C-alpha positions as CSV (number, residue, x, y, z in Angstrom):
1,M,-119.1,-18.1,-8.3
2,P,-122.3,-20.1,-9.3
3,R,-121.4,-22.7,-6.8
4,L,-121.5,-20.1,-4.0
5,E,-124.8,-18.8,-5.3
6,L,-126.1,-22.4,-5.2
7,L,-125.0,-22.8,-1.6
8,G,-126.9,-19.6,-0.8
9,A,-129.9,-21.0,-2.5
10,L,-129.6,-24.2,-0.4
11,L,-129.3,-22.2,2.8
12,A,-132.4,-20.2,1.9
13,A,-134.3,-23.4,1.1
14,R,-133.3,-25.1,4.4
15,L,-134.2,-22.0,6.4
16,A,-137.5,-21.5,4.7
17,S,-138.4,-25.1,5.2
18,K,-137.8,-24.9,9.0
19,V,-139.6,-21.5,9.3
20,K,-142.5,-22.6,7.1
21,A,-143.0,-25.7,9.2
22,I,-143.5,-23.5,12.3
23,V,-145.6,-20.8,10.6
24,D,-147.9,-23.2,8.8
25,L,-149.1,-24.5,12.1
26,K,-150.9,-21.1,12.6
27,R,-151.5,-20.1,9.0
28,P,-150.6,-21.8,5.7
29,S,-148.2,-19.7,3.7
30,K,-146.4,-19.6,0.4
31,V,-142.7,-19.0,0.1
32,F,-140.9,-17.3,-2.8
33,F,-137.2,-17.4,-3.6
34,W,-135.3,-15.0,-5.7
35,T,-131.8,-15.3,-7.1
36,D,-129.8,-13.1,-9.4
37,S,-127.8,-16.0,-10.7
38,K,-129.3,-17.4,-13.9
39,I,-127.0,-20.4,-13.7
40,T,-128.2,-21.3,-10.2
41,L,-131.8,-20.9,-11.3
42,H,-131.2,-23.1,-14.3
43,W,-129.7,-25.8,-12.1
44,I,-132.6,-25.6,-9.6
45,K,-135.4,-25.7,-12.3
46,G,-133.7,-28.6,-14.2
47,S,-133.0,-32.2,-13.6
48,S,-130.3,-32.8,-10.9
49,K,-129.1,-35.9,-12.8
50,R,-127.4,-33.8,-15.5
51,W,-124.8,-32.3,-13.1
52,K,-121.6,-33.4,-11.4
53,S,-121.9,-34.5,-7.8
54,F,-121.4,-31.1,-6.1
55,V,-124.3,-29.4,-8.0
56,S,-126.4,-32.5,-8.2
57,I,-126.5,-33.2,-4.5
58,R,-127.4,-29.7,-3.6
59,V,-130.0,-29.3,-6.3
60,T,-131.6,-32.5,-5.3
61,E,-131.9,-31.2,-1.7
62,I,-133.3,-27.9,-2.8
63,Q,-135.9,-29.6,-5.0
64,S,-136.9,-31.9,-2.0
65,L,-137.3,-28.9,0.3
66,C,-139.3,-26.5,-2.0
67,D,-141.3,-26.3,-5.2
68,T,-139.1,-25.3,-8.1
69,S,-141.8,-23.0,-9.3
70,A,-141.2,-20.9,-6.2
71,W,-137.9,-19.8,-7.6
72,A,-137.6,-16.7,-9.8
73,H,-134.9,-14.4,-11.3
74,C,-134.1,-11.1,-9.7
75,P,-131.8,-8.9,-11.9
76,G,-128.7,-7.8,-10.1
77,K,-129.7,-4.2,-10.3
78,H,-132.7,-5.0,-8.1
79,N,-130.8,-7.1,-5.6
80,P,-129.9,-5.2,-2.4
81,A,-127.3,-7.9,-1.5
82,D,-125.2,-6.8,-4.5
83,F,-124.4,-3.5,-2.7
84,L,-122.1,-5.4,-0.3
85,S,-120.4,-7.5,-3.0
86,R,-119.8,-4.3,-5.1
87,G,-118.4,-2.3,-2.2
88,V,-120.6,0.7,-1.9
89,N,-120.1,3.9,0.0
90,V,-121.8,3.9,3.4
91,E,-123.5,7.2,2.6
92,I,-125.1,5.7,-0.4
93,L,-126.2,2.7,1.5
94,L,-127.8,4.8,4.3
95,N,-129.9,6.6,1.8
96,S,-130.8,3.7,-0.5
97,D,-134.5,2.6,-0.7
98,L,-133.3,-0.6,-2.4
99,W,-131.2,-1.4,0.7
100,W,-133.8,-0.6,3.3
101,K,-137.0,-1.5,1.6
102,G,-135.9,-4.1,-1.0
103,P,-136.8,-4.1,-4.7
104,Q,-139.8,-2.0,-5.7
105,F,-141.5,-5.0,-7.4
106,L,-141.8,-6.7,-4.0
107,R,-143.8,-3.7,-2.6
108,E,-146.4,-3.8,-5.3
109,V,-150.1,-4.5,-4.3
110,V,-150.1,-7.6,-6.4
111,F,-147.1,-9.7,-5.5
112,P,-145.2,-10.7,-8.6
113,T,-144.2,-14.2,-9.4
114,D,-141.4,-12.9,-11.5
115,T,-139.7,-9.6,-12.4
116,G,-140.8,-9.6,-16.0
117,N,-137.4,-10.8,-16.9
118,D,-138.2,-14.3,-18.1
119,D,-135.0,-14.5,-20.1
120,T,-133.1,-16.9,-17.9
121,S,-131.4,-18.6,-20.9
122,I,-127.8,-19.4,-20.4
123,S,-125.2,-20.6,-22.8
124,L,-123.8,-24.1,-22.8
125,H,-120.4,-22.6,-22.1
126,D,-121.7,-21.2,-18.8
127,I,-122.7,-24.6,-17.5
128,S,-120.4,-27.0,-19.2
129,D,-118.0,-27.3,-16.2
130,E,-120.8,-28.8,-14.1
131,L,-122.2,-31.2,-16.8
132,K,-121.6,-34.9,-16.2
133,K,-119.2,-36.2,-18.7
134,T,-120.8,-38.8,-21.0
135,S,-119.4,-40.6,-23.9
136,D,-120.9,-42.6,-26.8
137,Y,-119.7,-46.1,-26.8
138,S,-120.9,-49.5,-27.7
139,P,-120.1,-52.2,-25.1
140,L,-117.9,-54.9,-26.4
141,T,-118.5,-58.4,-25.0
142,L,-115.7,-60.9,-25.3
143,T,-116.3,-64.5,-24.5
144,V,-113.2,-66.5,-23.9
145,L,-113.4,-70.2,-23.8
146,N,-110.4,-72.0,-22.5
147,H,-110.7,-75.7,-22.7
148,N,-108.4,-77.9,-20.7
149,S,-108.9,-81.1,-18.8
150,F,-109.2,-79.4,-15.4
151,T,-112.1,-77.0,-16.4
152,D,-113.8,-79.6,-18.6
153,G,-113.9,-81.9,-15.6
154,I,-115.3,-79.3,-13.3
155,L,-118.0,-78.3,-15.8
156,K,-119.1,-82.0,-16.1
157,I,-119.7,-82.2,-12.4
């Protein structure tokens, strides 16, 4: 599931990059990104070199398209997109302020840079599948000298 969230983040970054290039011609603007995936946020805000290829390539592209400080966590209970993934009754959806107007914190007079939920810590278990495998080893160098009349003759030339 975190990989799908990462693909959504990449799509958002690509789209925002294209739109911002057009809008900035008329008036410079700042873009904010919100994700309810703590794992995706951890990947985006960290070094892309730590991850296996799939995550690394996408994180590198996201980081090249937008500033990582523009990304923040939106708890799932404030994410209107979660209605669809949870399978909500149409009647509830039609009457939902969250669905039609978005999270309350985005409608505040002073635009938030986060939701007050700075705890985006995740456990190593959550991300271990995507970490590059490393091993501690000491390189061993073997030098093999084979003397025979043929190689000795070539080396003298």
